[in-house]
C-alpha positions as a Markdown table, in Angstrom:
| # | Residue | x | y | z |
|---|---|---|---|---|
| 1 | Met | 0.0 | 0.0 | 0.0 |
| 2 | Asn | 1.4 | 3.3 | -1.1 |
| 3 | Lys | 1.9 | 5.9 | 1.7 |
| 4 | Tyr | 1.1 | 9.5 | 0.9 |
| 5 | Lys | 2.1 | 12.7 | 2.8 |
| 6 | Thr | -0.5 | 15.5 | 3.0 |
| 7 | Ile | -0.8 | 18.9 | 4.5 |
| 8 | Ile | -4.1 | 20.6 | 5.6 |
| 9 | Ile | -4.3 | 24.3 | 5.1 |
| 10 | Glu | -7.6 | 25.5 | 6.7 |
| 11 | Asp | -8.4 | 28.4 | 9.0 |
| 12 | Glu | -11.5 | 27.0 | 10.6 |
| 13 | Lys | -10.7 | 24.8 | 13.5 |
| 14 | Arg | -13.9 | 22.7 | 13.2 |
| 15 | Ala | -13.1 | 22.0 | 9.5 |
| 16 | Gln | -9.5 | 21.1 | 10.4 |
| 17 | Ile | -10.7 | 18.6 | 13.0 |
| 18 | Leu | -13.3 | 17.0 | 10.7 |
| 19 | Leu | -10.8 | 16.5 | 7.9 |
| 20 | Gln | -8.1 | 15.2 | 10.2 |
| 21 | Asn | -10.5 | 12.7 | 11.9 |
| 22 | Ile | -11.8 | 11.4 | 8.5 |
| 23 | Leu | -8.3 | 10.9 | 7.2 |
| 24 | Glu | -7.0 | 9.2 | 10.3 |
| 25 | Lys | -10.0 | 6.9 | 10.7 |
| 26 | Tyr | -10.6 | 5.8 | 7.1 |
| 27 | Phe | -7.3 | 6.5 | 5.1 |
| 28 | Pro | -4.4 | 4.8 | 6.9 |
| 29 | Asn | -2.2 | 5.3 | 3.8 |
| 30 | Val | -2.4 | 9.1 | 4.2 |
| 31 | Glu | 0.0 | 10.7 | 6.7 |
| 32 | Ile | -0.8 | 14.2 | 7.9 |
| 33 | Met | 2.5 | 16.1 | 8.1 |
| 34 | Ala | 1.2 | 19.4 | 9.2 |
| 35 | Ile | -2.0 | 21.5 | 9.7 |
| 36 | Ala | -1.7 | 25.2 | 8.9 |
| 37 | Asp | -4.1 | 27.9 | 9.9 |
| 38 | Asp | -3.3 | 30.2 | 7.0 |
| 39 | Leu | -1.6 | 30.3 | 3.6 |
| 40 | Pro | 1.9 | 31.6 | 4.5 |
| 41 | Ser | 2.4 | 28.9 | 7.2 |
| 42 | Gly | 1.0 | 26.3 | 4.8 |
| 43 | Val | 3.5 | 27.3 | 2.2 |
| 44 | Lys | 6.3 | 26.9 | 4.8 |
| 45 | Ala | 5.0 | 23.5 | 5.6 |
| 46 | Ile | 5.0 | 22.5 | 1.9 |
| 47 | His | 8.6 | 23.5 | 1.6 |
| 48 | Lys | 9.5 | 21.6 | 4.7 |
| 49 | Tyr | 7.6 | 18.4 | 4.3 |
| 50 | Lys | 7.3 | 18.0 | 0.5 |
| 51 | Pro | 3.8 | 16.5 | 0.5 |
| 52 | Asp | 2.3 | 14.4 | -2.2 |
| 53 | Phe | -0.9 | 16.5 | -2.1 |
| 54 | Val | -2.4 | 19.4 | -0.1 |
| 55 | Phe | -6.0 | 20.0 | 1.1 |
| 56 | Leu | -6.3 | 23.8 | 0.6 |
| 57 | Asp | -9.2 | 25.9 | 1.7 |
| 58 | Ile | -10.1 | 28.7 | -0.7 |
| 59 | Glu | -11.8 | 31.2 | 1.7 |
| 60 | Met | -9.3 | 32.3 | 4.3 |
| 61 | Pro | -8.5 | 35.7 | 5.9 |
| 62 | Asn | -5.7 | 37.7 | 4.4 |
| 63 | Phe | -4.9 | 35.2 | 1.6 |
| 64 | Ser | -7.2 | 33.2 | -0.6 |
| 65 | Gly | -6.2 | 29.7 | -1.1 |
| 66 | Leu | -6.0 | 30.4 | -4.8 |
| 67 | Glu | -3.1 | 32.8 | -4.1 |
| 68 | Ile | -0.9 | 29.8 | -3.4 |
| 69 | Leu | 0.0 | 30.1 | -7.1 |
| 70 | Asp | 1.8 | 33.3 | -6.2 |
| 71 | Phe | 4.2 | 31.5 | -3.9 |
| 72 | Phe | 5.5 | 28.9 | -6.3 |
| 73 | Asn | 6.6 | 28.8 | -9.9 |
| 74 | Glu | 5.3 | 26.0 | -12.1 |
| 75 | Lys | 8.5 | 23.9 | -11.7 |
| 76 | Glu | 8.2 | 24.0 | -7.9 |
| 77 | Val | 4.8 | 22.5 | -7.9 |
| 78 | Asp | 5.4 | 18.8 | -7.5 |
| 79 | Phe | 2.4 | 18.1 | -5.4 |
| 80 | Ser | -1.3 | 17.9 | -6.1 |
| 81 | Ile | -3.8 | 20.4 | -4.7 |
| 82 | Ile | -7.3 | 19.5 | -3.5 |
| 83 | Phe | -9.2 | 22.8 | -3.0 |
| 84 | Thr | -11.9 | 22.8 | -0.4 |
| 85 | Thr | -14.7 | 25.5 | -0.3 |
| 86 | Ala | -17.9 | 26.1 | 1.6 |
| 87 | Tyr | -19.5 | 28.6 | -0.7 |
| 88 | Asn | -17.1 | 28.8 | -3.7 |
| 89 | His | -17.9 | 32.2 | -5.0 |
| 90 | Tyr | -14.6 | 31.9 | -7.0 |
| 91 | Ala | -14.4 | 28.4 | -7.5 |
| 92 | Ile | -16.5 | 25.9 | -9.3 |
| 93 | Glu | -16.4 | 27.2 | -12.9 |
| 94 | Ala | -12.7 | 28.1 | -12.8 |
| 95 | Leu | -11.7 | 24.8 | -11.1 |
| 96 | Lys | -13.7 | 22.8 | -13.6 |
| 97 | Ile | -12.2 | 24.7 | -16.5 |
| 98 | Ala | -8.7 | 24.1 | -15.2 |
| 99 | Ala | -9.4 | 20.5 | -14.4 |
| 100 | Val | -8.3 | 21.1 | -10.8 |
| 101 | Asp | -9.7 | 18.9 | -8.0 |
| 102 | Tyr | -12.0 | 20.4 | -5.4 |
| 103 | Leu | -14.3 | 19.3 | -2.6 |
| 104 | Leu | -17.4 | 21.1 | -1.3 |
| 105 | Lys | -17.8 | 21.5 | 2.4 |
| 106 | Pro | -18.9 | 20.0 | 4.7 |
| 107 | Leu | -16.4 | 17.3 | 3.7 |
| 108 | Asn | -17.3 | 13.6 | 3.9 |
| 109 | Lys | -15.6 | 10.3 | 3.6 |
| 110 | Glu | -16.9 | 9.4 | 0.2 |
| 111 | Asp | -16.0 | 12.6 | -1.5 |
| 112 | Ile | -12.5 | 12.4 | 0.0 |
| 113 | Lys | -12.1 | 8.9 | -1.2 |
| 114 | Glu | -13.0 | 9.9 | -4.7 |
| 115 | Ala | -10.6 | 12.8 | -4.6 |
| 116 | Leu | -7.8 | 10.5 | -3.5 |
| 117 | Glu | -8.6 | 8.0 | -6.2 |
| 118 | Arg | -8.4 | 10.8 | -8.8 |
| 119 | Phe | -5.1 | 11.7 | -7.3 |
| 120 | Glu | -3.7 | 8.2 | -7.8 |
| 121 | Lys | -5.0 | 8.0 | -11.3 |
| 122 | Lys | -3.0 | 11.1 | -12.2 |
| 123 | Asn | 0.1 | 9.1 | -11.4 |
| 124 | Asn | 0.5 | 11.1 | -8.2 |
| 125 | Thr | 1.7 | 14.3 | -10.0 |
| 126 | Tyr | 0.2 | 17.6 | -10.4 |
| 127 | Asn | -0.8 | 18.5 | -14.0 |
| 128 | Gln | 1.4 | 21.5 | -15.0 |
| 129 | Glu | -1.1 | 22.4 | -17.7 |
| 130 | Ser | -3.8 | 22.6 | -15.1 |
| 131 | Phe | -1.6 | 24.9 | -13.0 |
| 132 | Ser | -1.0 | 27.2 | -15.9 |
| 133 | Ser | -4.7 | 27.2 | -16.9 |
| 134 | Leu | -5.9 | 28.0 | -13.4 |
| 135 | Lys | -3.4 | 30.8 | -13.0 |
| 136 | Ser | -4.4 | 32.4 | -16.3 |
| 137 | Ile | -8.1 | 32.1 | -15.4 |
| 138 | Ile | -7.5 | 33.9 | -12.1 |
| 139 | Leu | -5.3 | 36.6 | -13.6 |
| 140 | Asp | -7.9 | 37.1 | -16.4 |
| 141 | Lys | -10.6 | 37.4 | -13.7 |
| 142 | Lys | -12.8 | 34.9 | -15.6 |
| 143 | Ile | -14.2 | 33.7 | -12.3 |
| 144 | Asn | -17.4 | 35.6 | -12.6 |
| 145 | Lys | -20.1 | 33.5 | -11.0 |
| 146 | Ile | -21.0 | 32.4 | -7.5 |
| 147 | Ala | -22.3 | 29.0 | -6.7 |
| 148 | Val | -25.5 | 29.1 | -4.7 |
| 149 | Pro | -26.9 | 25.9 | -3.1 |
| 150 | Glu | -30.7 | 25.5 | -3.2 |
| 151 | Gly | -31.9 | 22.2 | -1.9 |
| 152 | Ser | -30.1 | 19.4 | -3.8 |
| 153 | Gln | -29.2 | 21.8 | -6.6 |
| 154 | Leu | -26.3 | 24.2 | -7.2 |
| 155 | His | -27.1 | 27.4 | -9.1 |
| 156 | Phe | -24.4 | 29.5 | -10.8 |
| 157 | Ile | -25.3 | 33.1 | -10.6 |
| 158 | Lys | -23.6 | 36.2 | -12.0 |
| 159 | Pro | -23.2 | 38.7 | -9.1 |
| 160 | Glu | -24.5 | 41.5 | -11.4 |
| 161 | Asp | -27.8 | 39.7 | -11.5 |
| 162 | Ile | -28.4 | 40.0 | -7.8 |
| 163 | Val | -30.5 | 43.1 | -6.8 |
| 164 | Tyr | -30.2 | 42.6 | -3.1 |
| 165 | Ile | -29.7 | 40.0 | -0.3 |
| 166 | Lys | -31.8 | 40.0 | 2.9 |
| 167 | Ala | -30.6 | 38.3 | 6.1 |
| 168 | Asp | -32.9 | 35.7 | 7.7 |
| 169 | Asn | -31.0 | 34.4 | 10.7 |
| 170 | Ser | -28.5 | 31.9 | 9.4 |
| 171 | Tyr | -30.2 | 31.9 | 6.0 |
| 172 | Ser | -30.3 | 34.5 | 3.3 |
| 173 | Glu | -32.9 | 35.6 | 0.7 |
| 174 | Leu | -31.6 | 36.4 | -2.7 |
| 175 | Tyr | -33.6 | 38.7 | -5.0 |
| 176 | Leu | -32.5 | 38.6 | -8.6 |
| 177 | Glu | -33.0 | 41.0 | -11.5 |
| 178 | Asn | -35.4 | 38.5 | -13.3 |
| 179 | Gly | -37.7 | 38.5 | -10.3 |
| 180 | Lys | -36.6 | 35.2 | -9.0 |
| 181 | Gln | -36.3 | 34.8 | -5.2 |
| 182 | Met | -34.1 | 32.2 | -3.5 |
| 183 | Ile | -33.7 | 31.1 | 0.1 |
| 184 | Val | -30.2 | 29.9 | 0.8 |
| 185 | Ser | -28.7 | 28.2 | 3.8 |
| 186 | Arg | -25.8 | 30.7 | 4.0 |
| 187 | Ser | -25.5 | 33.8 | 6.2 |
| 188 | Ile | -25.4 | 37.3 | 4.7 |
| 189 | Lys | -21.9 | 37.7 | 6.1 |
| 190 | Asn | -20.8 | 34.8 | 3.8 |
| 191 | Phe | -22.2 | 36.6 | 0.8 |
| 192 | Glu | -20.7 | 39.9 | 2.0 |
| 193 | Asp | -17.2 | 38.3 | 2.2 |
| 194 | Gly | -17.7 | 36.5 | -1.1 |
| 195 | Leu | -18.7 | 39.6 | -3.0 |
| 196 | Lys | -16.2 | 42.0 | -1.5 |
| 197 | Glu | -14.2 | 41.9 | -4.7 |
| 198 | Asn | -17.2 | 43.3 | -6.5 |
| 199 | Ser | -17.2 | 47.0 | -6.0 |
| 200 | Tyr | -20.9 | 47.4 | -6.6 |
| 201 | Phe | -22.0 | 45.6 | -3.5 |
| 202 | Cys | -22.6 | 47.4 | -0.2 |
| 203 | Arg | -23.9 | 46.4 | 3.2 |
| 204 | Ile | -26.4 | 49.2 | 4.0 |
| 205 | His | -27.9 | 47.5 | 7.1 |
| 206 | Lys | -27.4 | 44.5 | 9.2 |
| 207 | Ser | -30.2 | 42.8 | 7.2 |
| 208 | Tyr | -29.4 | 44.0 | 3.7 |
| 209 | Leu | -26.6 | 43.7 | 1.2 |
| 210 | Ile | -27.4 | 45.6 | -2.0 |
| 211 | Asn | -26.1 | 45.9 | -5.6 |
| 212 | Thr | -25.7 | 49.6 | -5.9 |
| 213 | Arg | -26.2 | 49.4 | -9.7 |
| 214 | Phe | -29.9 | 48.9 | -9.0 |
| 215 | Val | -30.3 | 51.9 | -6.7 |
| 216 | Glu | -32.7 | 54.5 | -8.1 |
| 217 | Lys | -33.2 | 56.9 | -5.2 |
| 218 | Tyr | -31.9 | 57.7 | -1.8 |
| 219 | Asp | -34.2 | 59.5 | 0.7 |
| 220 | Lys | -32.6 | 61.1 | 3.7 |
| 221 | Ser | -35.8 | 61.3 | 5.6 |
| 222 | Asn | -36.8 | 59.0 | 8.5 |
| 223 | Gly | -33.2 | 57.8 | 9.0 |
| 224 | Gly | -32.4 | 57.1 | 5.3 |
| 225 | Trp | -34.0 | 54.9 | 2.7 |
| 226 | Ile | -33.1 | 53.7 | -0.8 |
| 227 | Thr | -35.4 | 52.6 | -3.6 |
| 228 | Leu | -34.2 | 49.9 | -5.9 |
| 229 | Ser | -35.2 | 49.3 | -9.6 |
| 230 | Asn | -37.7 | 46.7 | -8.5 |
| 231 | Lys | -39.4 | 49.5 | -6.4 |
| 232 | Lys | -38.3 | 47.8 | -3.2 |
| 233 | Glu | -37.6 | 50.3 | -0.4 |
| 234 | Leu | -34.9 | 49.4 | 2.1 |
| 235 | Pro | -33.5 | 51.2 | 5.2 |
| 236 | Val | -30.0 | 52.5 | 5.4 |
| 237 | Ser | -28.6 | 52.3 | 9.0 |
| 238 | Ser | -27.0 | 55.4 | 10.3 |
| 239 | Glu | -23.6 | 53.9 | 10.8 |
| 240 | Arg | -23.5 | 52.7 | 7.1 |
| 241 | Ile | -24.8 | 55.9 | 5.4 |
| 242 | Asp | -21.3 | 57.4 | 4.8 |
| 243 | Ala | -19.9 | 54.2 | 3.3 |
| 244 | Phe | -23.0 | 53.8 | 1.1 |
| 245 | Leu | -22.8 | 57.4 | -0.2 |
| 246 | Gly | -19.1 | 57.2 | -0.6 |
| 247 | Leu | -19.4 | 54.1 | -2.8 |
| 248 | Ile | -22.2 | 55.7 | -4.9 |
| 249 | Asn | -20.0 | 58.8 | -5.4 |
| 250 | Lys | -17.0 | 56.7 | -6.3 |
| 251 | Ile | -18.9 | 54.7 | -8.9 |
| 252 | Ser | -20.6 | 57.9 | -10.3 |
| 253 | Arg | -17.2 | 59.4 | -10.9 |
């Protein structure tokens, strides 16, 4: 039985423990060399332990997992990468295009087993063409959809099609330009973090994240309200007015 070395790069302690427990319980041929909380420490561990493959979270503070490509040149990448993601606003389309392996959280034994089987079929080496393809996709900013789970389905939505998002405890309600409404088991904070690279989105209230391209009117009375293109009126909280108006002015210029 071949023995493989791996490194886990994951900022969430619960996800670290889950993956570690699954690997130790069900995959005795996989040896965990290190667990890193962020990308820089993960890169150091890769240089030190020379793993066969790495489990790499995409959404982490300070550095996205996709930025690992900035720490290595192509000749240095002699390990496989299995990207993991909870809400994959970057990920699915780009990773598919580049033929790069990925797992959706929460991770489970069967998905990990399939990923390891794919790793073995690739003769235990990372595909340099995949590396180049993924890097070019990221640089060209072709990752232009977010993956939104709804029941057993995964919808791919362009951020520009979202009019606004409303918080509903740990769920979110998405309102799209075509009138469609979706209830998603993801917090509004998740969406706010995932859409922060899109300059048109602004959190105007603890309960509302809006696409400013659909703002038609701002009313300063009664604490501040906006009217969207679908005629929906939403409140602007006092502590967020300056950020909202600043963003509107910036976009207008």
